[in-house]
The first five atom37 places (N, CA, C, CB, O) and aatype in JSON, in Angstrom:
{
  "aatype": [12, 9, 2, 6, 14, 3, 15, 1, 3, 10, 10, 16, 6, 0, 1, 5, 19, 10, 10, 3, 15, 10, 19, 14, 3, 10, 0, 7, 6, 5, 11, 18, 5, 0, 10, 12, 9, 0, 2, 0, 12, 7, 12, 0, 9, 1, 6, 9, 6, 5, 1, 0, 5, 7, 6, 14, 3, 0, 16, 3, 1, 15, 10, 15, 5, 13, 10, 0, 7, 8, 5, 10, 14, 3, 3, 14, 15, 5, 7, 6, 5, 16, 10, 0, 1, 0, 10, 1, 3, 1, 1, 10, 3, 7, 3, 3, 14, 6, 10, 1, 15, 19, 10, 11, 7, 12, 16, 6, 0, 1, 10, 1, 9, 2, 2, 14, 7, 13, 10, 11],
  "atom_mask": [
    [1, 1, 1, 1, 1],
    [1, 1, 1, 1, 1],
    [1, 1, 1, 1, 1],
    [1, 1, 1, 1, 1],
    [1, 1, 1, 1, 1],
    [1, 1, 1, 1, 1],
    [1, 1, 1, 1, 1],
    [1, 1, 1, 1, 1],
    [1, 1, 1, 1, 1],
    [1, 1, 1, 1, 1],
    [1, 1, 1, 1, 1],
    [1, 1, 1, 1, 1],
    [1, 1, 1, 1, 1],
    [1, 1, 1, 1, 1],
    [1, 1, 1, 1, 1],
    [1, 1, 1, 1, 1],
    [1, 1, 1, 1, 1],
    [1, 1, 1, 1, 1],
    [1, 1, 1, 1, 1],
    [1, 1, 1, 1, 1],
    [1, 1, 1, 1, 1],
    [1, 1, 1, 1, 1],
    [1, 1, 1, 1, 1],
    [1, 1, 1, 1, 1],
    [1, 1, 1, 1, 1],
    [1, 1, 1, 1, 1],
    [1, 1, 1, 1, 1],
    [1, 1, 1, 0, 1],
    [1, 1, 1, 1, 1],
    [1, 1, 1, 1, 1],
    [1, 1, 1, 1, 1],
    [1, 1, 1, 1, 1],
    [1, 1, 1, 1, 1],
    [1, 1, 1, 1, 1],
    [1, 1, 1, 1, 1],
    [1, 1, 1, 1, 1],
    [1, 1, 1, 1, 1],
    [1, 1, 1, 1, 1],
    [1, 1, 1, 1, 1],
    [1, 1, 1, 1, 1],
    [1, 1, 1, 1, 1],
    [1, 1, 1, 0, 1],
    [1, 1, 1, 1, 1],
    [1, 1, 1, 1, 1],
    [1, 1, 1, 1, 1],
    [1, 1, 1, 1, 1],
    [1, 1, 1, 1, 1],
    [1, 1, 1, 1, 1],
    [1, 1, 1, 1, 1],
    [1, 1, 1, 1, 1],
    [1, 1, 1, 1, 1],
    [1, 1, 1, 1, 1],
    [1, 1, 1, 1, 1],
    [1, 1, 1, 0, 1],
    [1, 1, 1, 1, 1],
    [1, 1, 1, 1, 1],
    [1, 1, 1, 1, 1],
    [1, 1, 1, 1, 1],
    [1, 1, 1, 1, 1],
    [1, 1, 1, 1, 1],
    [1, 1, 1, 1, 1],
    [1, 1, 1, 1, 1],
    [1, 1, 1, 1, 1],
    [1, 1, 1, 1, 1],
    [1, 1, 1, 1, 1],
    [1, 1, 1, 1, 1],
    [1, 1, 1, 1, 1],
    [1, 1, 1, 1, 1],
    [1, 1, 1, 0, 1],
    [1, 1, 1, 1, 1],
    [1, 1, 1, 1, 1],
    [1, 1, 1, 1, 1],
    [1, 1, 1, 1, 1],
    [1, 1, 1, 1, 1],
    [1, 1, 1, 1, 1],
    [1, 1, 1, 1, 1],
    [1, 1, 1, 1, 1],
    [1, 1, 1, 1, 1],
    [1, 1, 1, 0, 1],
    [1, 1, 1, 1, 1],
    [1, 1, 1, 1, 1],
    [1, 1, 1, 1, 1],
    [1, 1, 1, 1, 1],
    [1, 1, 1, 1, 1],
    [1, 1, 1, 1, 1],
    [1, 1, 1, 1, 1],
    [1, 1, 1, 1, 1],
    [1, 1, 1, 1, 1],
    [1, 1, 1, 1, 1],
    [1, 1, 1, 1, 1],
    [1, 1, 1, 1, 1],
    [1, 1, 1, 1, 1],
    [1, 1, 1, 1, 1],
    [1, 1, 1, 0, 1],
    [1, 1, 1, 1, 1],
    [1, 1, 1, 1, 1],
    [1, 1, 1, 1, 1],
    [1, 1, 1, 1, 1],
    [1, 1, 1, 1, 1],
    [1, 1, 1, 1, 1],
    [1, 1, 1, 1, 1],
    [1, 1, 1, 1, 1],
    [1, 1, 1, 1, 1],
    [1, 1, 1, 1, 1],
    [1, 1, 1, 0, 1],
    [1, 1, 1, 1, 1],
    [1, 1, 1, 1, 1],
    [1, 1, 1, 1, 1],
    [1, 1, 1, 1, 1],
    [1, 1, 1, 1, 1],
    [1, 1, 1, 1, 1],
    [1, 1, 1, 1, 1],
    [1, 1, 1, 1, 1],
    [1, 1, 1, 1, 1],
    [1, 1, 1, 1, 1],
    [1, 1, 1, 1, 1],
    [1, 1, 1, 0, 1],
    [1, 1, 1, 1, 1],
    [1, 1, 1, 1, 1],
    [1, 1, 1, 1, 1]
  ],
  "atom_positions": [
    [[0.84, -1.17, 0.0], [0.0, 0.0, 0.0], [0.89, 1.24, 0.0], [-0.96, -0.01, 1.21], [1.79, 1.37, 0.83]],
    [[0.64, 2.14, -0.92], [1.41, 3.37, -1.01], [0.51, 4.53, -0.59], [1.96, 3.59, -2.46], [-0.58, 4.73, -1.14]],
    [[0.98, 5.29, 0.37], [0.22, 6.45, 0.83], [0.74, 7.7, 0.14], [0.32, 6.6, 2.37], [1.93, 8.01, 0.21]],
    [[-0.15, 8.38, -0.51], [0.2, 9.65, -1.16], [-0.59, 10.75, -0.49], [-0.09, 9.6, -2.7], [-1.76, 10.5, -0.19]],
    [[-0.1, 11.88, -0.23], [1.3, 12.26, -0.37], [2.15, 11.67, 0.75], [1.44, 13.79, -0.38], [1.65, 11.36, 1.83]],
    [[3.43, 11.51, 0.46], [4.33, 10.98, 1.48], [4.96, 12.14, 2.25], [5.44, 10.1, 0.83], [4.65, 13.3, 2.0]],
    [[5.83, 11.82, 3.19], [6.41, 12.85, 4.05], [7.2, 13.88, 3.26], [7.31, 12.22, 5.11], [7.18, 15.07, 3.58]],
    [[7.9, 13.44, 2.22], [8.66, 14.38, 1.39], [7.72, 15.36, 0.71], [9.51, 13.62, 0.33], [7.98, 16.56, 0.68]],
    [[6.62, 14.85, 0.15], [5.65, 15.71, -0.51], [5.04, 16.72, 0.46], [4.53, 14.87, -1.15], [4.88, 17.9, 0.13]],
    [[4.71, 16.26, 1.66], [4.11, 17.16, 2.66], [5.1, 18.25, 3.08], [3.66, 16.36, 3.89], [4.73, 19.42, 3.19]],
    [[6.33, 17.86, 3.32], [7.35, 18.85, 3.7], [7.59, 19.85, 2.56], [8.66, 18.16, 4.07], [7.72, 21.05, 2.8]],
    [[7.65, 19.34, 1.34], [7.87, 20.22, 0.19], [6.75, 21.24, 0.07], [7.98, 19.38, -1.11], [7.01, 22.43, -0.14]],
    [[5.52, 20.78, 0.2], [4.37, 21.69, 0.09], [4.36, 22.71, 1.23], [3.04, 20.89, 0.09], [4.14, 23.9, 1.0]],
    [[4.61, 22.25, 2.45], [4.63, 23.16, 3.6], [5.74, 24.2, 3.45], [4.82, 22.38, 4.91], [5.55, 25.37, 3.76]],
    [[6.89, 23.77, 2.98], [8.01, 24.7, 2.77], [7.65, 25.75, 1.72], [9.28, 23.92, 2.33], [7.95, 26.93, 1.89]],
    [[7.0, 25.31, 0.65], [6.63, 26.24, -0.41], [5.62, 27.27, 0.08], [6.07, 25.48, -1.62], [5.71, 28.45, -0.25]],
    [[4.64, 26.82, 0.87], [3.66, 27.75, 1.45], [4.38, 28.76, 2.34], [2.57, 26.98, 2.25], [4.09, 29.95, 2.29]],
    [[5.28, 28.28, 3.16], [6.04, 29.16, 4.04], [6.78, 30.23, 3.23], [7.04, 28.35, 4.88], [6.71, 31.42, 3.55]],
    [[7.49, 29.8, 2.19], [8.29, 30.74, 1.39], [7.43, 31.67, 0.54], [9.23, 29.96, 0.49], [7.73, 32.86, 0.42]],
    [[6.36, 31.14, -0.04], [5.55, 31.94, -0.97], [4.52, 32.82, -0.29], [4.86, 31.04, -1.94], [4.26, 33.94, -0.73]],
    [[3.92, 32.32, 0.79], [2.79, 33.03, 1.39], [3.11, 33.74, 2.7], [1.68, 32.08, 1.63], [2.55, 34.8, 2.99]],
    [[4.0, 33.17, 3.49], [4.25, 33.75, 4.81], [5.48, 34.64, 4.87], [4.4, 32.65, 5.82], [5.41, 35.75, 5.4]],
    [[6.58, 34.19, 4.33], [7.84, 34.95, 4.41], [7.71, 36.36, 3.82], [8.94, 34.2, 3.69], [8.22, 37.3, 4.42]],
    [[7.04, 36.53, 2.67], [6.96, 37.89, 2.11], [6.3, 38.91, 3.04], [6.2, 37.84, 0.81], [6.57, 40.11, 2.93]],
    [[5.44, 38.45, 3.95], [4.74, 39.36, 4.86], [5.48, 39.57, 6.18], [3.35, 38.85, 5.13], [5.01, 40.3, 7.05]],
    [[6.61, 38.93, 6.33], [7.37, 39.05, 7.58], [8.53, 40.01, 7.41], [7.88, 37.68, 8.03], [8.96, 40.32, 6.3]],
    [[9.02, 40.48, 8.54], [10.18, 41.39, 8.52], [11.09, 41.06, 9.69], [9.72, 42.88, 8.57], [10.69, 40.41, 10.66]],
    [[12.31, 41.52, 9.58], [13.26, 41.43, 10.67], [13.5, 40.02, 11.18], [0.0, 0.0, 0.0], [13.7, 39.09, 10.4]],
    [[13.48, 39.89, 12.5], [13.79, 38.63, 13.16], [12.82, 37.52, 12.77], [13.76, 38.82, 14.67], [13.23, 36.37, 12.6]],
    [[11.54, 37.85, 12.61], [10.57, 36.82, 12.22], [10.85, 36.29, 10.82], [9.14, 37.39, 12.29], [10.72, 35.09, 10.57]],
    [[11.24, 37.16, 9.91], [11.57, 36.72, 8.55], [12.8, 35.81, 8.59], [11.82, 37.93, 7.61], [12.83, 34.77, 7.93]],
    [[13.79, 36.21, 9.34], [15.01, 35.41, 9.49], [14.68, 34.03, 10.04], [16.02, 36.13, 10.4], [15.17, 33.02, 9.53]],
    [[13.85, 33.98, 11.09], [13.48, 32.7, 11.69], [12.69, 31.83, 10.71], [12.66, 32.93, 12.95], [12.91, 30.62, 10.65]],
    [[11.79, 32.43, 9.95], [11.02, 31.67, 8.96], [11.93, 31.11, 7.88], [9.93, 32.55, 8.33], [11.73, 29.98, 7.42]],
    [[12.92, 31.88, 7.46], [13.87, 31.39, 6.45], [14.74, 30.26, 7.0], [14.76, 32.54, 5.95], [15.09, 29.33, 6.28]],
    [[15.09, 30.35, 8.29], [15.83, 29.24, 8.92], [14.99, 27.97, 8.93], [16.26, 29.62, 10.36], [15.49, 26.88, 8.67]],
    [[13.71, 28.12, 9.23], [12.81, 26.96, 9.23], [12.7, 26.38, 7.83], [11.41, 27.36, 9.76], [12.74, 25.16, 7.66]],
    [[12.56, 27.24, 6.83], [12.48, 26.77, 5.44], [13.76, 26.05, 5.04], [12.23, 27.96, 4.48], [13.71, 25.03, 4.35]],
    [[14.9, 26.55, 5.48], [16.17, 25.9, 5.18], [16.23, 24.52, 5.84], [17.34, 26.78, 5.66], [16.66, 23.55, 5.22]],
    [[15.81, 24.43, 7.09], [15.8, 23.14, 7.8], [14.85, 22.16, 7.11], [15.38, 23.33, 9.27], [15.15, 20.97, 7.0]],
    [[13.72, 22.65, 6.64], [12.78, 21.79, 5.92], [13.42, 21.29, 4.62], [11.47, 22.55, 5.62], [13.24, 20.13, 4.25]],
    [[14.15, 22.15, 3.93], [14.84, 21.75, 2.71], [15.86, 20.66, 2.98], [0.0, 0.0, 0.0], [16.0, 19.72, 2.2]],
    [[16.57, 20.79, 4.09], [17.55, 19.77, 4.47], [16.85, 18.44, 4.75], [18.37, 20.23, 5.7], [17.34, 17.38, 4.35]],
    [[15.72, 18.5, 5.45], [14.97, 17.27, 5.75], [14.48, 16.61, 4.46], [13.78, 17.57, 6.68], [14.52, 15.38, 4.34]],
    [[14.02, 17.41, 3.52], [13.56, 16.88, 2.23], [14.7, 16.18, 1.51], [12.98, 18.02, 1.34], [14.54, 15.07, 1.01]],
    [[15.86, 16.83, 1.46], [17.01, 16.22, 0.78], [17.46, 14.93, 1.48], [18.18, 17.21, 0.72], [17.87, 13.98, 0.82]],
    [[17.38, 14.9, 2.81], [17.76, 13.69, 3.53], [16.79, 12.55, 3.22], [17.79, 13.96, 5.05], [17.22, 11.41, 3.03]],
    [[15.51, 12.85, 3.17], [14.51, 11.83, 2.81], [14.79, 11.3, 1.41], [13.08, 12.41, 2.88], [14.75, 10.09, 1.18]],
    [[15.08, 12.2, 0.48], [15.37, 11.78, -0.9], [16.63, 10.93, -0.95], [15.53, 13.02, -1.81], [16.67, 9.92, -1.65]],
    [[17.65, 11.33, -0.21], [18.91, 10.59, -0.19], [18.7, 9.18, 0.37], [19.97, 11.34, 0.64], [19.23, 8.21, -0.16]],
    [[17.92, 9.09, 1.43], [17.65, 7.77, 2.03], [16.86, 6.89, 1.06], [16.88, 7.92, 3.36], [17.1, 5.68, 0.97]],
    [[15.93, 7.49, 0.34], [15.13, 6.73, -0.62], [16.0, 6.15, -1.73], [14.03, 7.61, -1.23], [15.69, 5.1, -2.29]],
    [[17.09, 6.83, -2.04], [18.01, 6.37, -3.08], [19.08, 5.43, -2.53], [18.67, 7.56, -3.76], [19.91, 4.93, -3.28]],
    [[19.07, 5.19, -1.22], [20.03, 4.27, -0.61], [21.41, 4.87, -0.41], [0.0, 0.0, 0.0], [22.36, 4.14, -0.13]],
    [[21.54, 6.19, -0.55], [22.85, 6.83, -0.44], [23.51, 6.66, 0.93], [22.73, 8.28, -0.75], [24.69, 6.32, 0.99]],
    [[22.79, 6.9, 2.03], [23.45, 6.72, 3.33], [23.92, 5.29, 3.52], [22.51, 7.12, 4.47], [24.95, 5.05, 4.15]],
    [[23.17, 4.33, 2.97], [23.58, 2.93, 3.1], [24.93, 2.7, 2.44], [22.52, 2.01, 2.49], [25.77, 2.0, 2.98]],
    [[25.13, 3.31, 1.27], [26.4, 3.15, 0.56], [27.54, 3.77, 1.36], [26.33, 3.79, -0.84], [28.62, 3.19, 1.46]],
    [[27.3, 4.94, 1.94], [28.32, 5.61, 2.75], [28.61, 4.78, 4.0], [27.86, 7.03, 3.14], [29.77, 4.6, 4.38]],
    [[27.55, 4.27, 4.64], [27.73, 3.44, 5.83], [28.49, 2.16, 5.51], [26.36, 3.09, 6.45], [29.35, 1.73, 6.27]],
    [[28.17, 1.54, 4.36], [28.87, 0.31, 3.95], [30.36, 0.59, 3.73], [28.25, -0.27, 2.67], [31.22, -0.19, 4.15]],
    [[30.64, 1.71, 3.07], [32.03, 2.08, 2.8], [32.79, 2.26, 4.12], [32.09, 3.37, 1.96], [33.92, 1.79, 4.25]],
    [[32.19, 2.94, 5.06], [32.81, 3.15, 6.37], [32.98, 1.82, 7.1], [31.97, 4.12, 7.23], [34.04, 1.56, 7.67]],
    [[31.96, 0.97, 7.08], [32.03, -0.33, 7.74], [33.16, -1.18, 7.16], [30.71, -1.07, 7.61], [33.91, -1.81, 7.91]],
    [[33.26, -1.2, 5.84], [34.31, -1.98, 5.19], [35.69, -1.45, 5.58], [34.14, -1.95, 3.67], [36.62, -2.22, 5.82]],
    [[35.81, -0.13, 5.62], [37.09, 0.47, 6.0], [37.46, 0.08, 7.44], [37.04, 2.0, 5.86], [38.58, -0.34, 7.7]],
    [[36.5, 0.22, 8.35], [36.76, -0.11, 9.76], [37.14, -1.57, 9.92], [35.53, 0.22, 10.63], [38.09, -1.91, 10.63]],
    [[36.39, -2.45, 9.25], [36.68, -3.88, 9.34], [38.06, -4.2, 8.78], [35.61, -4.7, 8.6], [38.79, -5.03, 9.33]],
    [[38.42, -3.54, 7.69], [39.73, -3.76, 7.07], [40.89, -3.29, 7.93], [0.0, 0.0, 0.0], [42.03, -3.7, 7.71]],
    [[40.6, -2.44, 8.89], [41.66, -1.92, 9.78], [41.49, -2.44, 11.21], [41.65, -0.38, 9.77], [42.0, -1.85, 12.16]],
    [[40.76, -3.55, 11.34], [40.53, -4.2, 12.64], [40.02, -3.23, 13.7], [41.81, -4.85, 13.12], [40.45, -3.27, 14.86]],
    [[39.1, -2.37, 13.3], [38.47, -1.44, 14.24], [37.04, -1.91, 14.48], [38.5, 0.03, 13.69], [36.42, -2.48, 13.58]],
    [[36.49, -1.68, 15.68], [35.12, -2.1, 15.97], [34.14, -1.52, 14.95], [34.71, -1.66, 17.4], [34.23, -0.35, 14.58]],
    [[33.23, -2.35, 14.51], [32.28, -1.91, 13.49], [30.86, -1.98, 14.03], [32.4, -2.77, 12.22], [30.08, -2.87, 13.67]],
    [[30.52, -1.05, 14.9], [29.16, -0.91, 15.39], [28.51, 0.16, 14.52], [29.12, -0.52, 16.94], [28.94, 1.31, 14.55]],
    [[27.48, -0.2, 13.74], [26.89, 0.76, 12.8], [26.47, 2.09, 13.43], [25.7, 0.14, 12.14], [26.52, 3.13, 12.78]],
    [[26.06, 2.05, 14.69], [25.63, 3.3, 15.32], [26.81, 4.12, 15.84], [24.68, 3.0, 16.47], [26.64, 5.27, 16.25]],
    [[28.02, 3.53, 15.81], [29.2, 4.21, 16.35], [30.31, 4.36, 15.33], [29.72, 3.45, 17.53], [31.43, 4.72, 15.69]],
    [[30.03, 4.1, 14.05], [31.07, 4.1, 13.03], [31.87, 5.39, 12.95], [0.0, 0.0, 0.0], [33.1, 5.36, 12.92]],
    [[31.17, 6.51, 12.9], [31.88, 7.8, 12.79], [32.69, 8.08, 14.05], [30.89, 8.94, 12.54], [33.8, 8.61, 13.96]],
    [[32.15, 7.73, 15.21], [32.88, 7.95, 16.46], [34.13, 7.06, 16.51], [31.98, 7.67, 17.68], [35.19, 7.49, 16.96]],
    [[33.99, 5.82, 16.04], [35.14, 4.9, 16.01], [36.22, 5.45, 15.11], [34.71, 3.5, 15.53], [37.4, 5.44, 15.46]],
    [[35.82, 5.94, 13.94], [36.78, 6.51, 13.0], [37.46, 7.74, 13.6], [36.09, 6.89, 11.67], [38.68, 7.89, 13.51]],
    [[36.68, 8.62, 14.22], [37.24, 9.83, 14.83], [38.24, 9.48, 15.93], [36.12, 10.72, 15.39], [39.3, 10.08, 16.04]],
    [[37.88, 8.5, 16.76], [38.76, 8.08, 17.85], [40.07, 7.52, 17.3], [38.06, 7.03, 18.75], [41.15, 7.83, 17.8]],
    [[39.97, 6.68, 16.26], [41.17, 6.09, 15.66], [42.06, 7.17, 15.05], [40.79, 5.06, 14.59], [43.29, 7.07, 15.13]],
    [[41.46, 8.19, 14.46], [42.25, 9.29, 13.9], [42.92, 10.09, 15.01], [41.36, 10.22, 13.04], [44.1, 10.43, 14.92]],
    [[42.17, 10.39, 16.07], [42.72, 11.14, 17.2], [43.87, 10.39, 17.86], [41.63, 11.42, 18.24], [44.87, 10.98, 18.27]],
    [[43.71, 9.07, 17.95], [44.74, 8.24, 18.59], [45.88, 7.89, 17.64], [44.11, 6.97, 19.13], [46.79, 7.14, 18.0]],
    [[45.82, 8.43, 16.43], [46.85, 8.21, 15.4], [47.05, 6.72, 15.07], [48.18, 8.81, 15.86], [48.16, 6.27, 14.81]],
    [[45.93, 5.99, 15.08], [46.0, 4.58, 14.7], [45.81, 4.4, 13.2], [44.94, 3.78, 15.46], [45.92, 3.29, 12.69]],
    [[45.53, 5.49, 12.5], [45.34, 5.44, 11.05], [46.31, 6.4, 10.39], [43.88, 5.79, 10.67], [46.66, 7.44, 10.95]],
    [[46.73, 6.05, 9.2], [47.63, 6.88, 8.41], [46.8, 7.91, 7.65], [48.5, 6.02, 7.43], [45.99, 7.54, 6.79]],
    [[46.99, 9.17, 7.95], [46.24, 10.24, 7.29], [46.46, 10.32, 5.8], [0.0, 0.0, 0.0], [45.67, 10.93, 5.09]],
    [[47.53, 9.71, 5.3], [47.81, 9.71, 3.87], [47.23, 8.5, 3.15], [49.3, 9.78, 3.64], [47.41, 8.35, 1.94]],
    [[46.54, 7.63, 3.87], [45.95, 6.43, 3.28], [44.86, 6.83, 2.28], [45.36, 5.5, 4.39], [43.88, 7.46, 2.66]],
    [[45.03, 6.47, 0.99], [44.04, 6.85, -0.03], [42.64, 6.3, 0.27], [44.49, 6.36, -1.39], [41.64, 6.95, -0.04]],
    [[42.57, 5.11, 0.87], [41.27, 4.54, 1.21], [40.58, 5.38, 2.29], [41.42, 3.07, 1.68], [39.38, 5.62, 2.22]],
    [[41.34, 5.82, 3.29], [40.8, 6.68, 4.34], [40.3, 7.98, 3.73], [41.87, 6.96, 5.42], [39.2, 8.43, 4.04]],
    [[41.1, 8.57, 2.88], [40.69, 9.83, 2.24], [39.42, 9.65, 1.42], [41.82, 10.36, 1.35], [38.56, 10.53, 1.4]],
    [[39.3, 8.52, 0.75], [38.11, 8.24, -0.04], [36.87, 8.12, 0.85], [38.3, 6.95, -0.86], [35.8, 8.64, 0.51]],
    [[37.01, 7.43, 1.97], [35.9, 7.28, 2.92], [35.5, 8.65, 3.46], [36.28, 6.33, 4.07], [34.31, 8.98, 3.5]],
    [[36.48, 9.44, 3.89], [36.19, 10.77, 4.43], [35.55, 11.67, 3.38], [37.47, 11.43, 4.96], [34.62, 12.43, 3.69]],
    [[36.03, 11.6, 2.15], [35.45, 12.4, 1.07], [34.0, 11.98, 0.83], [36.28, 12.24, -0.23], [33.13, 12.84, 0.66]],
    [[33.74, 10.69, 0.81], [32.37, 10.2, 0.61], [31.44, 10.66, 1.71], [0.0, 0.0, 0.0], [30.3, 11.05, 1.44]],
    [[31.91, 10.6, 2.96], [31.1, 11.04, 4.09], [30.81, 12.54, 4.0], [31.8, 10.72, 5.42], [29.68, 12.98, 4.25]],
    [[31.83, 13.31, 3.65], [31.67, 14.76, 3.55], [30.71, 15.13, 2.43], [33.03, 15.44, 3.31], [29.83, 15.98, 2.61]],
    [[30.87, 14.49, 1.27], [29.98, 14.79, 0.15], [28.53, 14.4, 0.46], [30.45, 14.05, -1.11], [27.61, 15.12, 0.08]],
    [[28.33, 13.29, 1.15], [26.97, 12.88, 1.52], [26.32, 13.93, 2.43], [26.98, 11.5, 2.23], [25.15, 14.26, 2.28]],
    [[27.1, 14.45, 3.38], [26.57, 15.5, 4.27], [26.28, 16.79, 3.5], [27.56, 15.78, 5.41], [25.26, 17.43, 3.72]],
    [[27.19, 17.15, 2.6], [27.0, 18.38, 1.83], [25.78, 18.29, 0.92], [28.24, 18.68, 1.0], [25.1, 19.29, 0.71]],
    [[25.49, 17.1, 0.38], [24.31, 16.95, -0.48], [23.04, 17.25, 0.29], [24.25, 15.53, -1.06], [22.02, 17.61, -0.3]],
    [[23.08, 17.11, 1.6], [21.92, 17.43, 2.44], [22.0, 18.87, 2.93], [21.83, 16.47, 3.64], [21.05, 19.64, 2.77]],
    [[23.12, 19.25, 3.53], [23.24, 20.53, 4.22], [23.53, 21.72, 3.32], [24.29, 20.44, 5.24], [23.09, 22.83, 3.61]],
    [[24.27, 21.5, 2.24], [24.67, 22.62, 1.38], [24.99, 22.11, -0.03], [25.88, 23.37, 1.98], [26.15, 22.15, -0.44]],
    [[23.97, 21.64, -0.76], [24.24, 21.02, -2.06], [24.88, 21.98, -3.06], [22.95, 20.5, -2.64], [25.58, 21.53, -3.97]],
    [[24.67, 23.26, -2.93], [25.27, 24.23, -3.83], [26.78, 24.25, -3.75], [0.0, 0.0, 0.0], [27.45, 24.63, -4.71]],
    [[27.33, 23.85, -2.62], [28.78, 23.85, -2.44], [29.45, 22.86, -3.38], [29.12, 23.52, -1.0], [30.61, 23.06, -3.76]],
    [[28.76, 21.79, -3.74], [29.34, 20.74, -4.59], [29.33, 21.1, -6.07], [28.6, 19.45, -4.38], [29.92, 20.39, -6.88]],
    [[28.68, 22.19, -6.42], [28.59, 22.56, -7.84], [29.8, 23.33, -8.28], [27.34, 23.38, -8.11], [29.89, 23.73, -9.44]]
  ]
}
């Protein structure tokens, strides 16, 4: 059973109403706050879209494979923390091309949600 509209559609419509109907009538601090809300809604929409395409899964798999290959604990809920700890403790070579690839993939995945214009 497919429910239409889905959460992405609802967020998209609500964001558009906010931007088209409410923001133009606001000023000062209220306008700024409404634009922040619209931006957060846009980020949520992009995250939903990314998850639907399986993108976080690919990034998580890449990180898991890297951690396993370096005999580091691979708890899916702690992957980034494990990687950060290993880097802080200098257990990983910062010049490792595989490490750089994993970090680049993680950064790009975040940017596609938080600031997609930066990648253009």
